[in-house]
N, CA, C and O atoms as a DFTB+ gen file, in Angstrom:
488 C
 N C O
     1  1     125.261      66.652       9.591
     2  2     123.965      67.031       9.095
     3  2     123.266      67.836      10.094
     4  3     123.198      67.483      11.272
     5  1     122.709      68.989       9.614
     6  2     121.984      69.904      10.515
     7  2     120.646      70.253       9.859
     8  3     120.559      70.469       8.650
     9  1     119.608      70.300      10.698
    10  2     118.257      70.710      10.184
    11  2     117.773      71.899      11.081
    12  3     118.138      72.057      12.246
    13  1     116.898      72.728      10.396
    14  2     116.337      73.824      11.195
    15  2     114.980      74.159      10.556
    16  3     114.689      73.905       9.388
    17  1     114.152      74.784      11.492
    18  2     112.881      75.257      11.079
    19  2     112.930      76.807      11.243
    20  3     113.583      77.295      12.166
    21  1     112.253      77.579      10.365
    22  2     112.189      78.968      10.482
    23  2     110.831      79.478      10.001
    24  3     110.132      78.813       9.237
    25  1     110.473      80.699      10.480
    26  2     109.195      81.277      10.074
    27  2     109.318      82.765      10.135
    28  3     110.084      83.306      10.932
    29  1     108.547      83.445       9.276
    30  2     108.563      84.878       9.206
    31  2     107.278      85.494       9.726
    32  3     106.962      86.645       9.423
    33  1     106.533      84.715      10.519
    34  2     105.223      85.250      11.019
    35  2     105.555      86.354      12.004
    36  3     106.428      86.207      12.859
    37  1     104.801      87.523      11.860
    38  2     105.097      88.599      12.835
    39  2     104.709      88.140      14.263
    40  3     103.858      87.265      14.424
    41  1     105.296      88.695      15.218
    42  2     105.022      88.359      16.589
    43  2     103.785      89.053      17.150
    44  3     103.248      88.652      18.182
    45  1     103.323      90.140      16.427
    46  2     102.114      90.802      16.823
    47  2     101.309      90.978      15.488
    48  3     101.814      91.479      14.483
    49  1     100.070      90.544      15.555
    50  2      99.156      90.610      14.410
    51  2      97.824      91.232      14.860
    52  3      97.519      91.285      16.051
    53  1      97.017      91.715      13.846
    54  2      95.744      92.239      14.244
    55  2      94.608      91.223      14.042
    56  3      94.626      90.434      13.097
    57  1      93.681      91.257      14.895
    58  2      92.518      90.315      14.847
    59  2      91.741      90.695      13.586
    60  3      91.627      91.869      13.233
    61  1      91.208      89.657      12.912
    62  2      90.425      89.789      11.713
    63  2      91.149      90.286      10.514
    64  3      90.507      90.718       9.557
    65  1      92.477      90.250      10.507
    66  2      93.268      90.641       9.354
    67  2      94.133      89.423       8.916
    68  3      94.925      88.906       9.704
    69  1      93.975      89.005       7.727
    70  2      94.721      87.841       7.240
    71  2      96.223      88.176       7.128
    72  3      96.629      89.226       6.631
    73  1      97.012      87.215       7.622
    74  2      98.464      87.448       7.663
    75  2      99.098      86.306       6.861
    76  3      98.883      85.141       7.196
    77  1      99.862      86.601       5.828
    78  2     100.590      85.618       5.100
    79  2     101.935      85.339       5.734
    80  3     102.576      86.281       6.202
    81  1     102.401      84.106       5.778
    82  2     103.754      83.828       6.414
    83  2     104.236      82.530       5.834
    84  3     103.451      81.776       5.259
    85  1     105.529      82.252       5.976
    86  2     106.162      81.010       5.521
    87  2     106.657      80.246       6.724
    88  3     106.991      80.825       7.757
    89  1     106.699      78.911       6.573
    90  2     107.447      78.063       7.439
    91  2     108.400      77.263       6.550
    92  3     107.996      76.665       5.553
    93  1     109.658      77.270       6.936
    94  2     110.639      76.678       6.094
    95  2     111.366      75.560       6.945
    96  3     111.647      75.730       8.132
    97  1     111.636      74.449       6.271
    98  2     112.375      73.304       6.863
    99  2     113.685      73.131       6.010
   100  3     113.596      72.869       4.810
   101  1     114.804      73.267       6.582
   102  2     116.032      73.260       5.873
   103  2     116.920      72.141       6.475
   104  3     116.828      71.782       7.649
   105  1     117.783      71.623       5.580
   106  2     118.764      70.617       6.048
   107  2     120.115      70.798       5.208
   108  3     120.103      71.193       4.042
   109  1     121.213      70.490       5.868
   110  2     122.474      70.458       5.210
   111  2     122.744      68.968       4.771
   112  3     123.725      68.659       4.095
   113  1     121.864      68.134       5.179
   114  2     121.964      66.663       4.879
   115  2     121.155      66.209       3.647
   116  3     121.035      66.938       2.662
   117  1     120.640      65.062       3.727
   118  2     119.826      64.476       2.695
   119  2     118.490      65.152       2.525
   120  3     117.649      64.985       3.408
   121  1     118.209      65.910       1.463
   122  2     116.918      66.528       1.263
   123  2     115.778      65.563       0.983
   124  3     114.602      65.921       1.048
   125  1     116.177      64.271       0.654
   126  2     115.112      63.323       0.398
   127  2     114.740      62.505       1.690
   128  3     113.970      61.546       1.632
   129  1     115.282      62.903       2.774
   130  2     114.995      62.291       4.095
   131  2     113.517      62.403       4.353
   132  3     112.981      63.509       4.299
   133  1     112.845      61.338       4.625
   134  2     111.393      61.320       4.838
   135  2     111.111      61.892       6.264
   136  3     111.498      61.332       7.289
   137  1     110.440      62.993       6.238
   138  2     110.182      63.733       7.490
   139  2     108.814      64.376       7.475
   140  3     108.106      64.364       6.468
   141  1     108.467      64.931       8.602
   142  2     107.134      65.694       8.641
   143  2     107.260      66.710       9.701
   144  3     108.149      66.636      10.550
   145  1     106.317      67.734       9.666
   146  2     106.361      68.740      10.690
   147  2     105.120      68.551      11.544
   148  3     104.013      68.484      11.009
   149  1     105.281      68.462      12.885
   150  2     104.222      68.344      13.788
   151  2     104.049      69.712      14.474
   152  3     104.975      70.246      15.085
   153  1     102.788      70.274      14.344
   154  2     102.515      71.577      14.951
   155  2     101.571      71.345      16.157
   156  3     100.508      70.739      16.023
   157  1     101.998      71.853      17.351
   158  2     101.215      71.634      18.609
   159  2     100.932      73.054      19.138
   160  3     101.806      73.917      19.214
   161  1      99.616      73.238      19.506
   162  2      99.199      74.472      20.125
   163  2      99.509      74.469      21.569
   164  3      99.245      73.476      22.246
   165  1     100.068      75.546      22.092
   166  2     100.281      75.676      23.510
   167  2      99.074      75.506      24.318
   168  3      99.117      74.950      25.415
   169  1      97.922      76.001      23.771
   170  2      96.620      75.897      24.403
   171  2      95.596      75.341      23.386
   172  3      95.033      76.090      22.587
   173  1      95.374      74.044      23.432
   174  2      94.490      73.366      22.461
   175  2      93.067      74.039      22.372
   176  3      92.413      73.969      21.331
   177  1      92.615      74.681      23.476
   178  2      91.287      75.219      23.380
   179  2      91.235      76.439      22.437
   180  3      90.142      76.901      22.109
   181  1      92.375      76.962      22.002
   182  2      92.423      78.074      21.045
   183  2      92.268      77.702      19.586
   184  3      92.244      78.581      18.724
   185  1      92.162      76.394      19.289
   186  2      92.110      75.962      17.927
   187  2      90.911      76.537      17.107
   188  3      90.957      76.526      15.877
   189  1      89.880      77.019      17.759
   190  2      88.791      77.620      17.064
   191  2      88.929      79.138      17.026
   192  3      88.039      79.817      16.512
   193  1      89.999      79.677      17.546
   194  2      90.201      81.171      17.655
   195  2      90.886      81.760      16.425
   196  3      91.065      82.976      16.351
   197  1      91.261      80.953      15.487
   198  2      91.905      81.400      14.273
   199  2      91.624      80.462      13.140
   200  3      91.358      79.279      13.351
   201  1      91.683      81.002      11.892
   202  2      91.579      80.228      10.685
   203  2      93.009      80.138      10.022
   204  3      93.700      81.145       9.869
   205  1      93.386      78.967       9.663
   206  2      94.656      78.750       9.139
   207  2      94.558      77.954       7.834
   208  3      93.906      76.910       7.828
   209  1      95.172      78.392       6.727
   210  2      95.181      77.677       5.437
   211  2      96.594      77.592       4.944
   212  3      97.450      78.418       5.263
   213  1      96.815      76.556       4.147
   214  2      98.106      76.356       3.515
   215  2      97.899      76.275       2.047
   216  3      96.920      75.703       1.568
   217  1      98.840      76.858       1.317
   218  2      98.786      76.881      -0.140
   219  2      99.601      75.749      -0.706
   220  3     100.829      75.787      -0.621
   221  1      98.946      74.699      -1.307
   222  2      99.641      73.537      -1.835
   223  2      99.094      73.218      -3.207
   224  3      97.884      73.112      -3.408
   225  1     100.008      73.068      -4.144
   226  2      99.591      72.637      -5.442
   227  2      98.487      73.569      -6.142
   228  3      97.597      73.098      -6.851
   229  1      98.617      74.793      -5.902
   230  2      97.705      75.777      -6.481
   231  2      96.360      75.874      -5.806
   232  3      95.453      76.518      -6.332
   233  1      96.202      75.226      -4.611
   234  2      94.955      75.272      -3.894
   235  2      95.196      75.663      -2.406
   236  3      96.245      75.391      -1.821
   237  1      94.189      76.296      -1.858
   238  2      94.256      76.700      -0.402
   239  2      93.504      75.596       0.330
   240  3      92.333      75.326       0.065
   241  1      94.239      74.952       1.286
   242  2      93.684      73.895       2.040
   243  2      93.609      74.284       3.520
   244  3      94.564      74.823       4.080
   245  1      92.516      74.015       4.111
   246  2      92.426      74.371       5.587
   247  2      93.361      73.442       6.494
   248  3      93.495      72.236       6.287
   249  1      93.958      74.108       7.467
   250  2      94.744      73.404       8.471
   251  2      93.859      73.198       9.646
   252  3      93.424      74.175      10.256
   253  1      93.553      71.919      10.015
   254  2      92.691      71.632      11.078
   255  2      93.462      70.869      12.208
   256  3      94.078      69.823      12.003
   257  1      93.371      71.467      13.368
   258  2      94.040      70.789      14.541
   259  2      93.089      69.790      15.212
   260  3      91.880      70.013      15.267
   261  1      93.632      68.725      15.702
   262  2      92.839      67.728      16.318
   263  2      92.364      68.214      17.746
   264  3      92.604      69.359      18.129
   265  1      91.736      67.370      18.451
   266  2      91.200      67.740      19.842
   267  2      92.333      68.034      20.840
   268  3      92.123      68.682      21.865
   269  1      93.531      67.542      20.515
   270  2      94.715      67.801      21.380
   271  2      95.546      68.997      20.935
   272  3      96.600      69.288      21.500
   273  1      95.049      69.683      19.910
   274  2      95.677      70.806      19.384
   275  2      96.924      70.529      18.526
   276  3      97.873      71.312      18.489
   277  1      96.872      69.365      17.833
   278  2      97.990      68.916      17.010
   279  2      97.601      68.829      15.547
   280  3      96.510      68.362      15.218
   281  1      98.497      69.281      14.657
   282  2      98.319      69.125      13.257
   283  2      99.635      68.571      12.729
   284  3     100.712      69.037      13.101
   285  1      99.534      67.546      11.837
   286  2     100.734      66.940      11.264
   287  2     100.739      67.184       9.799
   288  3      99.850      66.761       9.060
   289  1     101.804      67.906       9.380
   290  2     101.984      68.207       7.971
   291  2     102.893      67.102       7.405
   292  3     104.069      67.053       7.764
   293  1     102.402      66.240       6.558
   294  2     103.194      65.062       6.187
   295  2     103.858      65.200       4.870
   296  3     104.615      64.312       4.476
   297  1     103.617      66.274       4.158
   298  2     104.260      66.504       2.852
   299  2     105.746      66.604       3.039
   300  3     106.192      67.119       4.064
   301  1     106.540      66.133       2.091
   302  2     108.011      66.441       2.154
   303  2     108.235      67.887       2.184
   304  3     107.667      68.626       1.380
   305  1     109.061      68.333       3.101
   306  2     109.273      69.809       3.213
   307  2     110.748      70.196       3.267
   308  3     111.048      71.390       3.245
   309  1     111.668      69.265       3.336
   310  2     113.044      69.683       3.481
   311  2     113.533      70.494       2.394
   312  3     113.290      70.169       1.232
   313  1     114.227      71.558       2.688
   314  2     114.779      72.574       1.805
   315  2     113.618      73.189       0.982
   316  3     113.730      73.389      -0.228
   317  1     112.522      73.473       1.671
   318  2     111.445      74.167       1.029
   319  2     110.690      74.971       2.043
   320  3     110.922      74.793       3.239
   321  1     109.807      75.837       1.645
   322  2     108.998      76.589       2.554
   323  2     107.493      76.422       2.139
   324  3     107.126      76.325       0.968
   325  1     106.715      76.402       3.168
   326  2     105.177      76.334       2.981
   327  2     104.673      77.692       3.128
   328  3     105.114      78.431       4.007
   329  1     103.742      78.066       2.282
   330  2     103.032      79.399       2.405
   331  2     101.738      79.189       3.116
   332  3     100.932      78.354       2.704
   333  1     101.518      79.905       4.151
   334  2     100.305      79.841       4.968
   335  2      99.663      81.148       5.169
   336  3     100.317      82.180       5.023
   337  1      98.403      81.164       5.501
   338  2      97.652      82.399       5.778
   339  2      96.886      82.130       7.046
   340  3      96.210      81.109       7.166
   341  1      96.986      83.031       7.986
   342  2      96.282      82.901       9.266
   343  2      95.449      84.155       9.491
   344  3      95.833      85.266       9.129
   345  1      94.326      83.934      10.087
   346  2      93.411      85.058      10.535
   347  2      92.940      84.758      11.937
   348  3      92.179      83.815      12.155
   349  1      93.383      85.547      12.880
   350  2      92.981      85.406      14.241
   351  2      91.623      85.991      14.435
   352  3      91.356      87.097      13.963
   353  1      90.731      85.274      15.131
   354  2      89.354      85.716      15.442
   355  2      89.229      86.344      16.807
   356  3      88.310      87.122      17.061
   357  1      90.145      86.010      17.680
   358  2      90.124      86.427      19.075
   359  2      91.424      87.002      19.415
   360  3      92.435      86.515      18.910
   361  1      91.501      88.043      20.264
   362  2      92.784      88.642      20.706
   363  2      93.311      87.655      21.757
   364  3      92.573      86.890      22.377
   365  1      94.680      87.730      21.916
   366  2      95.259      86.887      22.943
   367  2      96.686      86.455      22.573
   368  3      97.235      86.858      21.547
   369  1      97.227      85.671      23.394
   370  2      98.653      85.029      23.244
   371  2      98.477      83.705      22.662
   372  3      97.688      82.913      23.178
   373  1      99.158      83.405      21.620
   374  2      99.100      82.065      20.962
   375  2     100.526      81.524      20.921
   376  3     101.468      82.237      20.577
   377  1     100.667      80.217      21.289
   378  2     101.949      79.557      21.226
   379  2     101.852      78.401      20.251
   380  3     100.953      77.572      20.394
   381  1     102.689      78.309      19.315
   382  2     102.789      77.221      18.324
   383  2     104.154      76.568      18.431
   384  3     105.199      77.206      18.296
   385  1     104.098      75.260      18.682
   386  2     105.363      74.462      18.824
   387  2     105.511      73.670      17.553
   388  3     104.631      72.871      17.230
   389  1     106.596      73.859      16.812
   390  2     106.783      73.087      15.574
   391  2     107.934      72.158      15.773
   392  3     108.977      72.545      16.300
   393  1     107.757      70.948      15.359
   394  2     108.839      69.901      15.460
   395  2     108.954      69.192      14.111
   396  3     107.996      68.634      13.576
   397  1     110.168      69.247      13.600
   398  2     110.491      68.507      12.436
   399  2     111.046      67.151      12.891
   400  3     112.041      67.065      13.610
   401  1     110.361      66.106      12.442
   402  2     110.742      64.736      12.871
   403  2     110.996      63.882      11.661
   404  3     110.380      64.076      10.613
   405  1     111.890      62.945      11.796
   406  2     112.155      61.907      10.801
   407  2     111.063      60.837      10.817
   408  3     110.739      60.332      11.892
   409  1     110.500      60.482       9.707
   410  2     109.425      59.471       9.660
   411  2     109.874      58.153      10.377
   412  3     109.131      57.604      11.191
   413  1     111.027      57.692      10.075
   414  2     111.445      56.405      10.645
   415  2     111.909      56.647      12.120
   416  3     112.919      57.296      12.389
   417  1     111.141      56.110      12.994
   418  2     111.490      56.259      14.452
   419  2     111.085      57.539      15.063
   420  3     111.394      57.730      16.239
   421  1     110.399      58.484      14.380
   422  2     109.925      59.744      15.018
   423  2     111.147      60.477      15.614
   424  3     111.009      61.114      16.658
   425  1     112.321      60.410      14.995
   426  2     113.485      61.027      15.537
   427  2     113.382      62.551      15.393
   428  3     113.124      63.053      14.299
   429  1     113.582      63.282      16.489
   430  2     113.513      64.788      16.317
   431  2     114.677      65.340      15.565
   432  3     115.812      64.938      15.820
   433  1     114.446      66.267      14.625
   434  2     115.404      66.881      13.819
   435  2     115.615      68.345      14.165
   436  3     116.746      68.827      14.222
   437  1     114.499      69.053      14.398
   438  2     114.538      70.501      14.692
   439  2     113.285      70.927      15.413
   440  3     112.227      70.313      15.274
   441  1     113.418      71.990      16.190
   442  2     112.222      72.529      16.962
   443  2     112.188      74.049      16.798
   444  3     113.217      74.720      16.732
   445  1     110.975      74.550      16.737
   446  2     110.766      76.018      16.714
   447  2     109.522      76.403      17.483
   448  3     108.438      75.881      17.221
   449  1     109.669      77.300      18.418
   450  2     108.526      77.842      19.193
   451  2     108.223      79.224      18.575
   452  3     109.114      80.049      18.375
   453  1     106.867      79.447      18.269
   454  2     106.417      80.689      17.855
   455  2     105.357      81.259      18.742
   456  3     104.311      80.642      18.948
   457  1     105.613      82.436      19.273
   458  2     104.630      83.107      20.128
   459  2     104.114      84.284      19.391
   460  3     104.890      85.154      18.995
   461  1     102.795      84.350      19.185
   462  2     102.085      85.378      18.415
   463  2     101.068      86.035      19.313
   464  3     100.306      85.356      19.999
   465  1     101.051      87.369      19.314
   466  2     100.035      88.168      20.076
   467  2      99.021      88.693      19.097
   468  3      99.425      89.384      18.162
   469  1      97.790      88.439      19.223
   470  2      96.750      88.971      18.375
   471  2      96.115      90.102      19.136
   472  3      95.673      89.921      20.271
   473  1      96.062      91.264      18.528
   474  2      95.530      92.463      19.123
   475  2      94.317      93.014      18.343
   476  3      94.184      92.764      17.145
   477  1      93.479      93.729      18.999
   478  2      92.337      94.355      18.202
   479  2      92.861      95.358      17.261
   480  3      93.735      96.149      17.616
   481  1      92.340      95.357      16.017
   482  2      92.724      96.316      15.006
   483  2      92.041      97.595      15.192
   484  3      91.049      97.680      15.915
   485  1      92.565      98.652      14.530
   486  2      91.917      99.978      14.538
   487  2      90.794     100.049      13.574
   488  3      90.146     101.089      13.457
């Protein structure tokens, strides 16, 4: 059994320009395995420097990080992709650590580090 996380977010984006991207969680094992994705900001103080929404069930829902810079996506995701939209409000370097974990025992299944640079637009 092998699991992986992937994303197509560009590594460089413009400030104040909405960017659509996907995060996918894939497995060669049991797609019914109860799991979740934990997203951790490299710098929790940056949580106010961008707006992030996820498209679920025909609705756009805000993604809000807690005071430690953590968001837990608890919907079943194996062998599917989530559609997200991000708008950076401040230029800078942003690090997002994604961990796919099994619900039972918090067992790690996959990890993905995303580094994004937000630059001023023309």
